[in-house]
VOBA-1610 file (N, C-alpha, C; in pm, whole numbers, padded with zeros to 5 digits, always signed):
BEGIN
Unk-00030-06911-02393Unk-00021-07054-02423Unk-00059-07134-02298Unk-00141-07233-02314Unk-00181-07317-02202Unk-00063-07402-02156Unk-00067-07441-02029Unk+00038-07526-01976Unk+00039-07660-02047Unk+00159-07714-02070Unk+00173-07841-02140Unk+00098-07951-02065Unk+00011-08021-02137Unk-00063-08132-02078Unk-00187-08090-02001Unk-00210-07961-01984Unk-00326-07915-01911Unk-00452-07933-01993Unk-00560-07975-01930Unk-00687-07991-01998Unk-00745-07853-02030Unk-00778-07832-02155Unk-00833-07704-02198Unk-00983-07702-02174Unk-01030-07600-02106Unk-01173-07583-02081Unk-01234-07509-02200Unk-01334-07570-02262Unk-01392-07518-02385Unk-01538-07480-02364Unk-01575-07365-02420Unk-01715-07326-02427Unk-01760-07331-02572Unk-01876-07389-02596Unk-01928-07402-02733Unk-02051-07313-02747Unk-02048-07226-02847Unk-02158-07132-02869Unk-02230-07169-02998Unk-02358-07203-02984Unk-02438-07246-03099Unk-02462-07395-03092Unk-02586-07438-03070Unk-02617-07580-03052Unk-02693-07638-03171Unk-02656-07596-03291Unk-02719-07647-03411Unk-02665-07782-03452Unk-02693-07819-03577Unk-02657-07951-03627Unk-02507-07976-03624Unk-02427-07876-03663Unk-02282-07895-03666Unk-02228-07927-03527Unk-02280-07858-03426Unk-02234-07883-03290Unk-02276-08020-03242Unk-02404-08054-03264Unk-02457-08179-03209Unk-02408-08302-03283Unk-02398-08295-03415Unk-02365-08413-03494Unk-02215-08428-03518Unk-02144-08317-03526Unk-02002-08322-03564Unk-01906-08293-03449Unk-01918-08175-03389Unk-01816-08133-03293Unk-01825-08202-03158Unk-01942-08201-03098Unk-01953-08258-02963Unk-01925-08408-02959Unk-01970-08490-03056Unk-01930-08631-03052Unk-01779-08650-03065Unk-01714-08566-03146Unk-01568-08577-03160Unk-01498-08535-03032Unk-01545-08428-02971Unk-01481-08377-02849Unk-01504-08469-02729Unk-01613-08542-02733Unk-01648-08629-02621Unk-01541-08734-02593Unk-01467-08775-02697Unk-01368-08880-02683Unk-01226-08829-02706Unk-01205-08699-02687Unk-01073-08640-02708Unk-01015-08595-02575Unk-00910-08665-02532Unk-00842-08626-02409Unk-00769-08494-02431Unk-00778-08406-02334Unk-00707-08279-02343Unk-00797-08159-02358Unk-00924-08182-02398Unk-01023-08075-02407Unk-01150-08120-02337Unk-01204-08033-02254Unk-01329-08062-02185Unk-01430-07952-02215Unk-01545-07992-02270Unk-01652-07896-02295Unk-01725-07871-02163Unk-01711-07752-02108Unk-01768-07723-01976Unk-01893-07637-01984Unk-01920-07575-02101Unk-02037-07488-02111Unk-02083-07478-02256Unk-02212-07460-02275Unk-02269-07438-02408Unk-02366-07320-02400Unk-02387-07257-02517Unk-02479-07144-02524Unk-02562-07153-02651Unk-02688-07111-02642Unk-02775-07104-02759Unk-02894-07016-02723Unk-02943-06943-02824Unk-03057-06854-02802Unk-03185-06930-02773Unk-03195-07053-02823Unk-03315-07135-02808Unk-03303-07221-02682Unk-03378-07190-02576Unk-03364-07266-02451Unk-03393-07415-02467Unk-03491-07448-02552Unk-03525-07590-02571Unk-03411-07664-02640Unk-03359-07605-02746Unk-03246-07666-02816Unk-03126-07675-02723Unk-03100-07571-02650Unk-02988-07569-02555Unk-02999-07684-02456Unk-03118-07703-02399Unk-03138-07809-02301Unk-03120-07948-02361Unk-03172-07968-02482Unk-03160-08098-02548Unk-03014-08137-02570Unk-02936-08044-02625Unk-02796-08074-02656Unk-02715-08088-02528Unk-02736-07999-02433Unk-02662-08007-02307Unk-02693-08135-02231Unk-02819-08176-02233Unk-02856-08302-02166Unk-02790-08421-02235Unk-02792-08422-02368Unk-02737-08535-02442Unk-02589-08554-02413Unk-02516-08444-02397Unk-02372-08454-02377Unk-02331-08423-02232Unk-02427-08419-02143Unk-02403-08406-01999Unk-02319-08281-01966Unk-02361-08169-02022Unk-02293-08042-01998Unk-02378-07961-01902Unk-02323-07927-01787Unk-02403-07866-01682Unk-02424-07716-01702Unk-02322-07647-01748Unk-02331-07501-01757Unk-02394-07462-01891Unk-02505-07388-01886Unk-02583-07356-02005Unk-02622-07208-02002Unk-02611-07144-02118Unk-02638-07001-02125Unk-02721-06970-02249Unk-02822-06884-02234Unk-02895-06835-02349Unk-02833-06706-02404Unk-02744-06645-02327Unk-02668-06527-02371Unk-02521-06566-02378Unk-02464-06565-02499Unk-02326-06613-02513Unk-02227-06525-02439Unk-02261-06399-02414Unk-02171-06310-02341Unk-02152-06358-02197Unk-02255-06417-02139Unk-02242-06473-02004Unk-02144-06590-02004Unk-02148-06671-02109Unk-02052-06781-02120Unk-01910-06727-02130Unk-01891-06620-02210Unk-01757-06564-02229Unk-01700-06506-02100Unk-01787-06469-02007Unk-01741-06413-01880Unk-01693-06519-01782Unk-01712-06646-01819Unk-01670-06755-01730Unk-01517-06759-01725Unk-01455-06741-01609Unk-01309-06725-01601Unk-01228-06849-01634Unk-01285-06968-01615Unk-01204-07090-01637Unk-01201-07133-01783Unk-01290-07077-01866Unk-01295-07116-02007Unk-01182-07048-02084Unk-01101-07129-02152Unk-00985-07078-02226Unk-01009-07068-02376Unk-01101-07148-02428Unk-01122-07153-02572Unk-01271-07160-02604Unk-01304-07112-02724Unk-01443-07105-02766Unk-01459-07169-02903Unk-01566-07246-02920Unk-01606-07296-03051Unk-01723-07211-03099Unk-01706-07148-03213Unk-01811-07062-03269Unk-01888-07145-03372Unk-02008-07191-03333Unk-02091-07276-03418Unk-02227-07214-03445Unk-02234-07083-03440Unk-02358-07010-03467Unk-02376-06994-03617Unk-02494-06951-03664Unk-02511-06922-03807Unk-02409-06819-03854Unk-02373-06828-03982Unk-02260-06751-04035Unk-02277-06600-04017Unk-02400-06550-04018Unk-02418-06406-04006Unk-02373-06352-03870Unk-02355-06442-03772Unk-02309-06401-03639Unk-02165-06445-03610Unk-02098-06508-03706Unk-01963-06559-03682Unk-01867-06452-03631Unk-01859-06342-03703Unk-01760-06240-03670Unk-01793-06174-03537Unk-01919-06144-03513Unk-01959-06083-03386Unk-01918-06169-03267Unk-01949-06297-03274Unk-01919-06387-03162Unk-01768-06409-03149Unk-01699-06428-03263Unk-01555-06450-03258Unk-01481-06329-03201Unk-01519-06210-03242Unk-01455-06089-03189Unk-01480-06076-03039Unk-01602-06103-02996Unk-01632-06096-02853Unk-01549-06198-02775Unk-01531-06316-02831Unk-01450-06419-02765Unk-01304-06375-02753Unk-01251-06317-02860Unk-01113-06269-02857Unk-01097-06157-02754Unk-01192-06065-02751Unk-01186-05955-02655Unk-01195-06006-02512Unk-01260-06121-02495Unk-01270-06182-02362Unk-01147-06264-02326Unk-01048-06268-02416Unk-00923-06337-02388Unk-00927-06487-02415Unk-01007-06530-02513Unk-01021-06673-02543Unk-00958-06706-02678Unk-00906-06828-02689Unk-00870-06885-02819Unk-00999-06924-02891Unk-00997-06923-03024Unk-01122-06939-03099Unk-01106-07037-03214Unk-01197-07134-03223Unk-01216-07213-03344Unk-01351-07172-03402Unk-01350-07120-03525Unk-01469-07068-03588Unk-01509-07157-03706Unk-01634-07201-03703Unk-01682-07289-03810Unk-01682-07215-03944Unk-01673-07295-04052Unk-01685-07238-04186Unk-01830-07199-04211Unk-01857-07112-04309Unk-01763-07020-04373Unk-01723-06910-04275Unk-01610-06847-04302Unk-01556-06752-04205Unk-01653-06639-04175Unk-01715-06583-04277Unk-01802-06467-04258Unk-01903-06460-04371Unk-01991-06362-04362Unk-02093-06343-04464Unk-02040-06265-04584Unk-01934-06187-04561Unk-01875-06109-04670Unk-01729-06082-04638Unk-01654-06032-04735Unk-01510-06013-04719Unk-01478-05899-04623Unk-01563-05799-04616Unk-01538-05688-04525Unk-01542-05735-04380Unk-01640-05820-04347Unk-01647-05874-04212Unk-01527-05964-04182Unk-01487-06043-04281Unk-01370-06129-04262Unk-01245-06045-04234Unk-01228-05936-04307Unk-01111-05851-04287Unk-01112-05786-04149Unk-01230-05752-04101Unk-01239-05692-03967Unk-01191-05791-03861Unk-01230-05917-03875Unk-01186-06019-03781Unk-01036-06044-03794Unk-00987-06054-03916Unk-00844-06079-03938Unk-00759-05968-03878Unk-00801-05844-03898Unk-00724-05730-03847Unk-00717-05731-03695Unk-00830-05758-03629Unk-00829-05756-03483Unk-00753-05875-03427Unk-00770-05993-03487Unk-00700-06112-03438Unk-00549-06095-03448Unk-00502-06023-03549Unk-00358-06001-03565Unk-00299-05919-03452Unk-00383-05845-03380Unk-00336-05760-03271Unk-00335-05831-03136Unk-00386-05952-03133Unk-00404-06024-03007Unk-00323-06155-03008Unk-00289-06207-02890Unk-00200-06324-02883Unk-00270-06458-02889Unk-00398-06461-02919Unk-00475-06585-02909Unk-00478-06661-03042Unk-00489-06792-03031Unk-00497-06878-03148Unk-00638-06871-03208Unk-00642-06857-03340Unk-00771-06856-03411Unk-00761-06952-03529Unk-00856-07041-03539Unk-00853-07145-03641Unk-00990-07154-03709Unk-00989-07180-03840Unk-01113-07197-03916Unk-01140-07346-03932Unk-01266-07386-03914Unk-01301-07527-03907Unk-01332-07593-04041Unk-01229-07613-04122Unk-01243-07693-04243Unk-01192-07834-04212Unk-01281-07919-04163Unk-01240-08050-04112Unk-01182-08141-04219Unk-01218-08122-04347Unk-01169-08212-04451Unk-01017-08207-04464Unk-00953-08101-04418Unk-00807-08095-04419Unk-00746-08205-04332Unk-00825-08259-04240Unk-00772-08362-04150Unk-00828-08500-04181Unk-00897-08514-04291Unk-00950-08646-04327Unk-00835-08738-04365Unk-00832-08856-04307Unk-00721-08950-04323Unk-00692-08980-04470Unk-00793-09010-04548Unk-00772-09049-04687Unk-00732-08930-04774Unk-00783-08813-04745Unk-00743-08695-04820Unk-00597-08659-04790Unk-00555-08682-04667Unk-00413-08662-04634Unk-00325-08761-04712Unk-00373-08883-04727Unk-00297-08981-04804Unk-00291-08942-04950Unk-00401-08890-05003Unk-00402-08844-05141Unk-00306-08728-05160Unk-00303-08637-05064Unk-00211-08524-05073Unk-00065-08572-05071Unk-00038-08675-04991Unk+00098-08729-04986Unk+00138-08789-05121Unk+00045-08857-05188Unk+00073-08911-05321Unk+00108-08798-05418Unk+00036-08689-05411Unk+00064-08573-05498Unk+00202-08518-05468Unk+00232-08501-05341Unk+00360-08441-05303Unk+00479-08529-05338Unk+00456-08660-05342Unk+00564-08752-05381Unk+00577-08764-05533Unk+00491-08696-05607Unk+00500-08698-05752Unk+00439-08820-05817Unk+00357-08896-05745Unk+00301-09020-05800Unk+00202-08994-05913Unk+00144-08874-05916Unk+00048-08842-06022Unk+00114-08766-06138Unk+00239-08727-06118Unk+00305-08647-06220Unk+00244-08508-06226Unk+00269-08433-06334Unk+00207-08301-06350Unk+00054-08314-06346Unk-00010-08230-06266Unk-00155-08239-06247Unk-00230-08172-06362Unk-00344-08229-06397Unk-00421-08181-06512Unk-00565-08147-06474Unk-00634-08238-06405Unk-00777-08224-06379Unk-00811-08257-06235Unk-00917-08194-06186Unk-00971-08222-06053Unk-01122-08230-06066Unk-01182-08335-06010Unk-01327-08349-06010Unk-01375-08381-05869Unk-01473-08306-05820Unk-01522-08330-05683Unk-01674-08328-05681Unk-01729-08392-05577Unk-01874-08395-05555Unk-01900-08396-05406Unk-01992-08311-05361Unk-02030-08307-05220Unk-02181-08284-05217Unk-02255-08389-05182Unk-02400-08380-05183Unk-02459-08442-05057Unk-02582-08402-05026Unk-02653-08456-04910Unk-02803-08438-04935Unk-02883-08475-04838Unk-03026-08455-04852Unk-03083-08398-04722Unk-03155-08288-04734Unk-03223-08227-04620Unk-03367-08197-04659Unk-03459-08249-04583Unk-03600-08218-04605Unk-03635-08084-04540Unk-03580-08063-04420Unk-03608-07939-04347Unk-03477-07878-04301Unk-03463-07749-04316Unk-03347-07676-04269Unk-03395-07546-04205Unk-03312-07481-04121Unk-03352-07351-04063Unk-03379-07249-04174Unk-03467-07156-04146Unk-03507-07058-04247Unk-03389-06978-04302Unk-03291-06945-04215Unk-03179-06864-04263Unk-03097-06937-04369Unk-03096-07070-04364Unk-03019-07148-04461Unk-03085-07157-04598Unk-03205-07100-04610Unk-03275-07098-04738Unk-03245-06972-04818Unk-03174-06877-04757Unk-03153-06747-04820Unk-03003-06717-04828Unk-02954-06696-04949Unk-02811-06671-04968Unk-02765-06544-04899Unk-02854-06445-04886Unk-02814-06319-04820Unk-02784-06339-04672Unk-02833-06452-04615Unk-02806-06484-04475Unk-02702-06595-04459Unk-02641-06636-04571Unk-02540-06741-04565Unk-02593-06879-04594Unk-02712-06887-04656Unk-02769-07016-04691Unk-02734-07057-04833Unk-02772-07179-04868Unk-02744-07231-05001Unk-02614-07309-05007Unk-02597-07386-05116Unk-02484-07478-05123Unk-02349-07409-05134Unk-02344-07287-05185Unk-02213-07222-05197Unk-02155-07193-05060Unk-02235-07134-04971Unk-02189-07105-04835Unk-02177-07232-04751Unk-02276-07320-04761Unk-02284-07432-04668Unk-02201-07553-04709Unk-02190-07580-04839Unk-02131-07705-04887Unk-02007-07680-04971Unk-02022-07604-05079Unk-01912-07586-05174Unk-01790-07523-05109Unk-01810-07438-05009Unk-01697-07372-04944Unk-01596-07473-04889Unk-01645-07590-04846Unk-01555-07696-04799Unk-01458-07736-04910Unk-01511-07758-05030Unk-01427-07804-05140Unk-01343-07690-05199Unk-01394-07566-05193Unk-01311-07454-05238Unk-01182-07449-05155Unk-01194-07471-05026Unk-01074-07477-04941Unk-00992-07601-04971Unk-01061-07714-04993Unk-00991-07840-05015Unk-00910-07838-05144Unk-00963-07777-05251Unk-00887-07766-05376Unk-00753-07699-05350Unk-00756-07590-05278Unk-00633-07516-05247Unk-00538-07601-05161Unk-00596-07666-05061Unk-00515-07743-04967Unk-00445-07860-05035Unk-00516-07932-05120Unk-00459-08049-05185Unk-00357-08012-05293Unk-00387-07908-05370Unk-00306-07877-05487Unk-00211-07760-05467Unk-00219-07693-05352Unk-00132-07578-05323Unk-00134-07477-05438Unk-00254-07444-05481Unk-00271-07348-05589Unk-00398-07269-05564Unk-00397-07142-05605Unk-00515-07059-05587Unk-00617-07083-05698Unk-00742-07048-05670Unk-00851-07057-05768Unk-00857-06923-05840Unk-00840-06927-05971Unk-00825-06805-06050Unk-00956-06758-06112Unk-01037-06853-06163Unk-01161-06818-06231Unk-01264-06926-06206Unk-01392-06886-06197Unk-01496-06982-06166Unk-01622-06952-06245Unk-01693-07058-06282Unk-01822-07045-06350Unk-01920-07135-06276Unk-02027-07077-06224Unk-02123-07152-06142Unk-02264-07138-06196Unk-02338-07247-06189Unk-02480-07248-06223Unk-02553-07312-06106Unk-02657-07247-06056Unk-02729-07302-05941Unk-02875-07326-05974Unk-02935-07415-05895Unk-03077-07449-05910Unk-03148-07420-05778Unk-03257-07346-05785Unk-03335-07311-05665Unk-03479-07353-05685Unk-03532-07426-05585Unk-03672-07467-05590Unk-03737-07445-05454Unk-03701-07527-05355Unk-03756-07510-05222Unk-03685-07398-05146Unk-03559-07378-05177Unk-03483-07264-05122Unk-03374-07226-05219Unk-03306-07116-05192Unk-03207-07063-05285Unk-03083-07152-05289Unk-03035-07176-05410Unk-02910-07251-05431Unk-02913-07388-05365Unk-03016-07466-05395Unk-03023-07603-05342Unk-02912-07690-05401Unk-02885-07670-05531Unk-02784-07749-05601Unk-02706-07658-05694Unk-02584-07699-05729Unk-02502-07617-05818Unk-02399-07703-05888Unk-02363-07660-06008Unk-02246-07714-06076Unk-02145-07602-06089Unk-02018-07640-06081Unk-01910-07541-06083Unk-01797-07592-06172Unk-01744-07505-06256Unk-01617-07532-06323Unk-01522-07419-06286Unk-01393-07450-06282Unk-01297-07351-06238Unk-01161-07379-06300Unk-01074-07279-06293Unk-00935-07293-06334Unk-00846-07243-06221Unk-00746-07323-06186Unk-00651-07284-06083Unk-00531-07214-06145Unk-00455-07144-06062Unk-00340-07069-06114Unk-00231-07161-06167Unk-00231-07288-06125Unk-00132-07382-06178Unk-00178-07449-06307Unk-00295-07406-06360Unk-00346-07459-06486Unk-00442-07574-06473Unk-00458-07631-06355Unk-00550-07744-06336Unk-00693-07697-06359Unk-00770-07778-06432Unk-00911-07750-06457Unk-00996-07831-06359Unk-01105-07769-06311Unk-01187-07830-06207Unk-01332-07836-06252Unk-01398-07947-06219Unk-01542-07956-06232Unk-01598-08014-06103Unk-01713-07962-06058Unk-01766-08005-05929Unk-01917-07995-05928Unk-01981-08079-05844Unk-02124-08072-05821Unk-02150-08064-05671Unk-02254-07989-05635Unk-02291-07970-05495Unk-02443-07971-05484Unk-02495-08032-05378Unk-02640-08035-05360Unk-02675-08065-05215Unk-02789-08012-05172Unk-02846-08048-05043Unk-02982-08116-05061Unk-03010-08161-05184Unk-03140-08223-05212Unk-03124-08356-05285Unk-03018-08427-05258Unk-02999-08560-05317Unk-02929-08647-05213Unk-02876-08763-05253Unk-02817-08854-05156Unk-02677-08806-05114Unk-02623-08874-05012Unk-02495-08832-04954Unk-02376-08884-05034Unk-02287-08795-05069Unk-02159-08834-05126Unk-02058-08723-05100Unk-01933-08761-05088Unk-01826-08664-05070Unk-01701-08725-05134Unk-01673-08685-05258Unk-01570-08753-05336Unk-01477-08653-05404Unk-01353-08697-05422Unk-01250-08615-05486Unk-01171-08704-05581Unk-01151-08658-05705Unk-01067-08729-05802Unk-00965-08631-05858Unk-00839-08671-05858Unk-00731-08586-05907Unk-00655-08662-06015Unk-00642-08602-06132Unk-00581-08667-06248Unk-00451-08596-06286Unk-00347-08676-06306Unk-00220-08624-06355Unk-00171-08707-06472Unk-00058-08669-06530Unk-00004-08743-06643Unk+00038-08885-06604Unk+00074-08906-06477Unk+00125-09037-06435Unk+00021-09125-06368Unk-00100-09073-06347Unk-00202-09153-06282Unk-00308-09067-06217Unk-00403-09132-06151Unk-00505-09056-06080Unk-00529-09118-05943Unk-00585-09036-05852Unk-00624-09084-05721Unk-00768-09043-05697Unk-00846-09136-05643Unk-00986-09112-05611Unk-01007-09135-05462Unk-01079-09042-05398Unk-01111-09055-05255Unk-01261-09046-05237Unk-01318-09147-05170Unk-01457-09143-05127Unk-01455-09129-04974Unk-01491-09012-04926Unk-01466-08976-04786Unk-01549-09055-04686Unk-01657-09118-04729Unk-01744-09190-04636Unk-01715-09340-04631Unk-01613-09387-04704Unk-01576-09527-04705Unk-01442-09547-04636Unk-01430-09651-04555Unk-01302-09677-04488Unk-01195-09719-04589Unk-01239-09777-04703Unk-01145-09820-04807Unk-01160-09729-04930Unk-01186-09602-04905Unk-01223-09511-05011Unk-01110-09446-05087Unk-00987-09494-05073Unk-00875-09440-05149Unk-00835-09538-05260Unk-00830-09488-05383Unk-00788-09571-05496Unk-00687-09492-05579Unk-00571-09553-05600Unk-00470-09493-05687Unk-00447-09585-05806Unk-00450-09529-05927Unk-00425-09606-06048Unk-00323-09530-06131Unk-00213-09597-06165Unk-00111-09533-06247Unk-00156-09530-06392Unk-00092-09445-06470Unk-00129-09433-06612Unk-00092-09559-06689Unk-00008-09645-06630Unk+00028-09770-06695Unk-00077-09878-06675Unk-00179-09851-06590Unk-00285-09947-06563Unk-00419-09894-06613Unk-00517-09982-06613Unk-00653-09943-06647Unk-00742-09970-06527Unk-00833-09876-06500Unk-00916-09886-06379Unk-00997-10016-06374Unk-01039-10068-06489Unk-01126-10184-06489Unk-01060-10317-06514Unk-00926-10319-06533Unk-00864-10448-06566Unk-00855-10538-06442Unk-00825-10665-06466Unk-00831-10765-06359Unk-00730-10733-06248Unk-00607-10700-06285Unk-00505-10674-06182Unk-00544-10556-06093Unk-00593-10450-06154Unk-00632-10333-06078Unk-00747-10365-05984Unk-00845-10441-06033Unk-00958-10477-05948Unk-00916-10571-05835Unk-00824-10663-05863Unk-00775-10752-05757Unk-00700-10674-05650Unk-00619-10577-05694Unk-00549-10493-05595Unk-00649-10419-05507Unk-00761-10377-05567Unk-00864-10309-05489Unk-00928-10402-05387Unk-00955-10527-05427Unk-01014-10625-05335Unk-00919-10655-05220Unk-00791-10675-05252Unk-00691-10702-05148Unk-00680-10584-05052Unk-00681-10463-05107Unk-00673-10344-05023Unk-00793-10336-04928Unk-00913-10366-04979Unk-01032-10362-04894Unk-01024-10465-04783Unk-00982-10587-04816Unk-00971-10692-04715Unk-00865-10659-04611Unk-00755-10597-04656Unk-00648-10558-04564Unk-00696-10450-04467Unk-00774-10355-04520Unk-00822-10244-04439Unk-00941-10280-04351Unk-01007-10392-04381Unk-01134-10423-04316Unk-01127-10426-04163Unk-01031-10496-04099Unk-01031-10498-03952Unk-01019-10359-03891Unk-00920-10280-03939Unk-00905-10144-03887Unk-01023-10057-03928Unk-01073-10080-04051Unk-01186-10002-04098Unk-01311-10025-04017Unk-01335-10150-03979Unk-01452-10182-03898Unk-01445-10113-03762Unk-01324-10110-03706Unk-01306-10044-03576Unk-01326-09893-03590Unk-01274-09834-03697Unk-01294-09690-03718Unk-01441-09658-03739Unk-01513-09745-03812Unk-01656-09724-03833Unk-01732-09732-03701Unk-01692-09824-03616Unk-01754-09837-03484Unk-01735-09708-03404Unk-01623-09642-03423Unk-01593-09517-03352Unk-01649-09393-03421Unk-01720-09414-03531Unk-01781-09301-03599Unk-01731-09277-03739Unk-01626-09349-03782Unk-01576-09337-03917Unk-01474-09226-03934Unk-01414-09223-04054Unk-01309-09126-04082Unk-01362-08983-04084Unk-01489-08965-04119Unk-01542-08829-04124Unk-01548-08770-03984Unk-01596-08846-03886Unk-01595-08797-03749Unk-01451-08780-03699Unk-01365-08872-03737Unk-01225-08863-03695Unk-01159-08736-03746Unk-01205-08686-03863Unk-01147-08563-03916Unk-01176-08445-03822Unk-01294-08444-03760Unk-01325-08340-03663Unk-01239-08356-03538Unk-01219-08481-03496Unk-01137-08505-03378Unk-00992-08461-03401Unk-00938-08491-03520Unk-00802-08450-03551Unk-00791-08299-03568Unk-00897-08238-03619Unk-00901-08092-03628Unk-00891-08030-03488Unk-00969-08083-03395Unk-00964-08033-03258Unk-00831-08063-03191Unk-00773-08177-03223Unk-00641-08210-03166Unk-00536-08109-03212Unk-00543-08070-03340Unk-00452-07968-03391Unk-00471-07835-03318Unk-00595-07797-03297Unk-00624-07672-03225Unk-00571-07680-03082Unk-00590-07793-03019Unk-00541-07813-02883Unk-00388-07799-02877Unk-00319-07861-02974Unk-00173-07852-02977Unk-00126-07711-03007Unk-00203-07638-03088Unk-00168-07499-03116Unk-00171-07417-02987Unk-00270-07442-02904Unk-00283-07370-02778Unk-00176-07414-02678Unk-00155-07544-02667Unk-00067-07598-02563Unk+00081-07585-02598Unk+00115-07604-02725Unk+00255-07611-02765Unk+00298-07503-02865Unk+00204-07417-02903Unk+00238-07311-02997Unk+00251-07358-03141Unk+00195-07474-03175Unk+00201-07523-03313Unk+00111-07438-03404Unk+00134-07440-03536Unk+00044-07370-03629Unk-00097-07427-03618Unk-00196-07343-03643Unk-00334-07390-03630Unk-00375-07483-03744Unk-00306-07477-03857Unk-00338-07569-03966Unk-00442-07517-04063Unk-00522-07419-04021Unk-00618-07354-04112Unk-00642-07213-04059Unk-00583-07116-04124Unk-00579-06980-04074Unk-00702-06899-04114Unk-00714-06781-04056Unk-00818-06687-04097Unk-00799-06649-04245Unk-00673-06641-04288Unk-00647-06611-04429Unk-00699-06723-04519Unk-00684-06848-04475Unk-00742-06961-04549Unk-00893-06945-04559Unk-00954-06910-04447Unk-01099-06891-04447Unk-01142-06782-04542Unk-01064-06674-04548Unk-01098-06565-04638Unk-01082-06608-04784Unk-00977-06684-04814Unk-00957-06730-04952Unk-01077-06811-05000Unk-01126-06902-04917Unk-01243-06981-04955Unk-01365-06893-04973Unk-01378-06791-04888Unk-01490-06699-04898Unk-01483-06616-05026Unk-01362-06580-05068Unk-01345-06510-05196Unk-01407-06591-05311Unk-01385-06722-05307Unk-01436-06809-05414Unk-01588-06819-05405Unk-01642-06826-05283Unk-01788-06826-05267Unk-01848-06700-05328Unk-01787-06585-05300Unk-01838-06459-05354Unk-01835-06458-05507Unk-01727-06510-05563Unk-01714-06517-05709Unk-01816-06613-05768Unk-01840-06726-05701Unk-01937-06824-05749Unk-02079-06766-05748Unk-02113-06694-05642Unk-02244-06630-05635Unk-02261-06527-05746Unk-02156-06450-05772Unk-02162-06351-05879Unk-02177-06420-06015Unk-02103-06528-06034Unk-02111-06602-06160Unk-02250-06660-06182Unk-02308-06717-06077Unk-02442-06775-06088Unk-02546-06668-06121Unk-02526-06548-06068Unk-02619-06439-06095Unk-02604-06384-06236Unk-02479-06376-06286Unk-02453-06317-06416Unk-02461-06417-06530Unk-02441-06545-06499Unk-02443-06647-06603Unk-02318-06651-06687Unk-02205-06612-06629Unk-02079-06613-06703Unk-01964-06638-06606Unk-01845-06675-06657Unk-01729-06694-06569Unk-01690-06564-06501Unk-01635-06576-06380Unk-01594-06460-06301Unk-01454-06484-06246Unk-01369-06385-06255Unk-01237-06391-06195Unk-01251-06381-06044Unk-01177-06463-05971Unk-01177-06455-05825Unk-01095-06333-05784Unk-01152-06250-05698Unk-01086-06127-05657Unk-00951-06157-05594Unk-00846-06084-05630Unk-00716-06106-05569Unk-00719-06076-05419Unk-00653-06161-05343Unk-00652-06146-05198Unk-00541-06051-05154Unk-00565-05973-05049Unk-00459-05887-04995Unk-00355-05965-04915Unk-00377-06094-04898Unk-00287-06176-04817Unk-00203-06266-04907Unk-00078-06284-04873Unk+00013-06365-04952Unk-00025-06512-04941Unk+00001-06587-05049Unk-00027-06731-05047Unk+00053-06803-04940Unk+00172-06754-04912Unk+00256-06820-04811Unk+00191-06816-04674Unk+00102-06717-04650Unk+00031-06711-04523Unk-00080-06815-04518Unk-00132-06849-04637Unk-00251-06934-04641Unk-00218-07082-04653Unk-00113-07116-04729Unk-00084-07257-04749Unk-00006-07313-04632Unk-00043-07435-04585Unk+00029-07497-04474Unk+00168-07542-04516Unk+00257-07548-04422Unk+00389-07600-04451Unk+00380-07751-04466Unk+00484-07812-04525Unk+00477-07955-04556Unk+00459-08042-04432Unk+00515-07997-04318Unk+00505-08083-04202Unk+00362-08087-04146Unk+00276-07995-04192Unk+00138-07999-04148Unk+00052-08089-04235Unk+00099-08115-04357Unk+00013-08184-04454Unk-00001-08331-04424
//
């Protein structure tokens, strides 16, 4: 455990889009963690990212970075096919590890990492940043307080647009496509928000420029909630969650500062009172919302809060908030979705060897 209040020296391995757009901007303004070194196989990419964020120590071989004695923690931001290799090497080098989603390319690799990490004293966390999104946390609190009553339905959408992506992201066998890259976020989020496992899934995907560009998914959770979802990397940006219960529903639009809407079953979404409450809520949130947008918005803040949790886990021994078991559970659903898309029929999600109590966060983390 790091000394209380000590600045944690971090090495980041992999200088792709996730590192440059998500992690490094969040870490840049987070007291308590200092990024002292970066590594990437591509010297040009390495130089560009290191120059942008003023990081002096640069390595084209990640093993050289791991040998740096002052580095205490590692961010694994390499393509998924190298996640386990890099994470295991970091653990063997005596470092704490935050590993980007998805955990691994297959369940066997995930189990190898879980088994070795259990033998070592270092903190390991999986990077599902949506668990720390401010509005999703508020939605979870509404559920836990019983404001929605017994839950019935869940609807989610996570879409974006990419004209060009790395070649490996075009092939599902290398961890590409929306199931690995996009849907895995929501597979974890369904579990996190509803505290229920995913029991069965039916997926249909569309491939044109690369494999699994877009997909629709329906699923059933063990608590009986029915789910429908859409995912795409070839349309406009959206990231939304709607949860319906007998007593009302809550809708979250993750890219809006005023993106939380709760409507009780005694109201109608389109009536005058409900719309006026929405206008008042937007005006009330506007000053703070404008400031948050200036700082990068709630989506960037979710990465910052994710890193803050990891920092506290190292410094104070707090739970990491998203375990390797959580990462494996989401990967189980990805595997089932890929099988369903290939077979054209619903598929049962393989039972996990890990207990749900290991995977679900305690209430004080939510």
